[in-house]
N, C-alpha and C positions, 0 to 999 in steps of 0.2 A: 775535455779542457775548463769548461765554467766551474770553479769548486766557489764552498764557502767556508769562513771560518766565522767564530763568534766573539765577541769583546759586543757586551750590553751598552748602548746608546741610553743617552737619562731620556726617561717617559716625558718629558717639559722644555724638551730642546726643539725647537721648532729644525724641520728636515732641508737644511739647506748644506749641499755638498759643490764642492769645489774639487774643478778637475781640471789638473795639472801635468808635467810633466814630471816624472818621477825622479828624484837625485840623489846622490849618495848620502847624503842625508836619513833618506827613508830607509836606508836596506837594513837597519834593526829590524824595523815594524815591519817590513814587507819579510823576512824570516821570520819575525815569530808569527807572524800570521798563516805560514807556510808552515812552520811546526808542529801550531795548534790540529792543523788537518792531519798529520802523520805523515805530512813529506819526508822527502831522504835530502831534503836540496841543503846543502849548507851556504854560510852567509857569502862562501869565497863562491856558491857557485849563481847566488843573485848578484856579485860585483861581476861576473862576465858578463852577465846579461846586461848588465846596464852598461859595462863598456865597449858588447858589438851591437848594440837594438836600441831601441827607442820605445820607451815605459811609461806608461801613461796612471795616472794616481785618483782618488775620489779620498776628499778629505770632509769629517763631517763636521756639526758646528763650532765642535770645540778644537778642530785640527788635528784630528786623530786618522791615519791612515786607514782605513775602511776598504776599499779597494787595492786591487795592482791590472796591469793587462802588459803585454809586451808584443812587439812587432820588430820582426824581425827581418829584412830587405837584402836578401838574395840573390842580386841578379832579373833573371825573370821572374822566380818567384818569390814571397812573402812567407815568413812563415807565423804564425801568432800563437799566443803562448802563455802561459804565469797569469792564469786569469783566475781571479781569486774577490768573490763578494761576500764581506762579512756577512754571518746567518743572518742578524738582527738588522738586517738591513736590504733583503733581499724579499722580491713582491712589489720594488718598486721601480724597476724596470732599468736598475742600475746595468745588470750583466749586458742586456740588448743594446742598449746607449755605448757602454765598453767597446762591443766586439766592432759594432756603427764607426765607431772612433778610430779603433785600431785599422778597420778592414778601408777606409779613409788614408792612413799614413800608408799605406803599401799601395799608392798610386794605380797603374794601371796593368799591376803584375797579377798572375793567378797566385793565389792562396791556399795555405796545407792548414791543415790544424789536425789533431788528434780530438776529438769527442767522448764523453762522459756519455754515458746515457742518459744521466739526466740531462746536459747539456745538448744531446744532437736533436732536439726537434728544433730547438730555437735557431742552432744552426743552418739549418735543414729550408727555415721562414726565411733567412736571409740570404738562401743560393745555392748551399753548398751540400753534395752528395757525398754518396758514400764511394771512396777510391783505392782502401786496399785494408787490411785488417792485422793491425799490427800485436805482435804474441813480446809479450814482457817475461823474461825466461830470470829471474836472480834467487843466489844462493850461496854458499860457501865453496868452492872447488874443493871437493874431497878425494879426485882421482885423479890421477894423468891417464891422459887419454894419448891414442897414438894419431900421432901426425904422422898424414901419410905422403909418397917419397913422389912428389910435382914437381914438373921441370921445373925453373926459375922460383920457387918457392925458395923466401929465406927474409933473414930479419930489414927491417929499414933500416937504413943507413943516415946518417944526416943530409949528406949529398941527395937521397931523394925528393926530401922537403919541398924544394923547391919544383920540382917536377911535379910533386899532388897539389902542392896550391894553384898551380898554371893551371892544371884543370877545372878550376870555375876560375876564373879570374876575376878580380874586384868582389869579392866575396867576404867580408870581415867573419863570420860565422867558419865559414870554409877557413880560410888562414891562421883565425885565432885557435883552431882541432887542432889541426895541424902541428901548429906553437908547441899547445900545450902536453902534446902524445908525449907519453911517457915509455911509450913502447910502438913498435908497429911490425905488420907484416906486411910484404909486398909478394906479387907473381910478377917476374921479367921478361916478359919474349920479345925476342929479336932489340933490343934494346929498350923497349917501351912497359911503361906500368899497365898491365893488364887484371891486377888486382890489388887491392890495398884495404888493408883494416888496421886499424887504430887502438891503443888501449891509455886510459887515462882518468886520472882523478874524480869523480862525481859523485855526489849522494854519499852513501853508505861506504862505500869503495869503489870499487874500479867500475866503469863504463867501458865498454868493446863496441865500438862506432864512431864514426860509420865502418860499414862493410861494402865494398863496392868489386864488384865481377864481371864478367863475360857470361861467368857459370854456375848453377848451385853447387857443383861441386868443386869449384876454386873458393866460394865462399865459405865453405865448411870446413877443407884443409885451411884457410888463414883462420878459423875460429878455431881449430885442435889445435893450431899452431899457438896458437895466446892461449885457450885456456891449460896447455899443457905446462906455461912457463908461470902461471895464478897459483898453482896448487896450495889450500890452505886460504885463502884473501876468500874474500865478499867480492863477487863478479854479478853482475847486472848487462841485460842483450836484452835494446826493443829491435824485435826482426818482423821484415815482411814477406808474412804466411810462407813459412816456413816451408820445406816440401817435408823433412825429417830433423825429429827431435833426438832420436837416439844419441846422437853426440854429445849432446847438452846434458842428458839423465842420468849419462853413463859419467860426466864432469861431475855431477852433483846437484846440477841447478832443476829445479819447477818451474812451469808454467803456471804464476801468479797474476793476471789477465790479459786480455783478449780483447784489444779496444779498435773502434775504429776510425782507422783517418778520411778525413773530406778535403773534396777539392772546392775551389770557389773559381772559375775561369776555364779558360780551354789549358788539354793537360802538358804538361813542358819538358822538354830531356833536360834533368839535372846535371847532367854529367856524362861524358861521356861512355861510362860504364853504368850497369846497372845496381840499382842500391839496395840490399839482404838488409842492410842492418840500419838503422839512423844514430846519428848521433845523439839526439835523445828525443823526449816523448816532444818536448818545445823548440828545438831548432830542426827536427825534421833530417 
């Protein structure tokens, strides 16, 4: 999760860092930092993060943005992400200080993050431990996949959105994700929603997530439903230890990364349903 980007500092400048809350005026510079890393985040994605989370900024002595990080408080948990320290400011303890400050913003909540291999040793020192492996699948959907004939499987209706929001009350991340969804699929059983998957614009194209269900079979059925409607589009999913990826491979996607999800604090039930796919790596 902790990444670096490059902007050369002047060698004769005193190493003075200003820590403050990230603001709307920082979005251009924050987007530029992530773009230099090759991240797919759009300017709109940064703006959404600012609207639903608390961001921290680090400035150098010239007032240039050299570091970012976000805490997204979500009920009993908090997710930490979008942590970037400019390459030329590495080795000064800024990454550790950023993480310490973000952890402080989460209060007594259990904290979750997705860790890069380089960042994992720091997070372990800070008390995090691995809890899941996240598999990132992406690519252009090149083939129409078969959608299982599963009872209760149907397209999301506008009337479903309030029910989905109520699954995680007082959670701005969850509420915003439901509102942003271009399309979704649910599984209804005896008048209750026992499965939910959403598709929204994010990064290079579409992101399918979260994916929440009672069983892996339900999760795969909902993924098939949405993939069948995205032929020709770029799609990404961040899945929690999927049992089978044949559906994704058949659609034309590939697993491009495996990365550890880590937790600090006790395990917390995030929703009445099991989370098979993340909103994205920063939001959980």
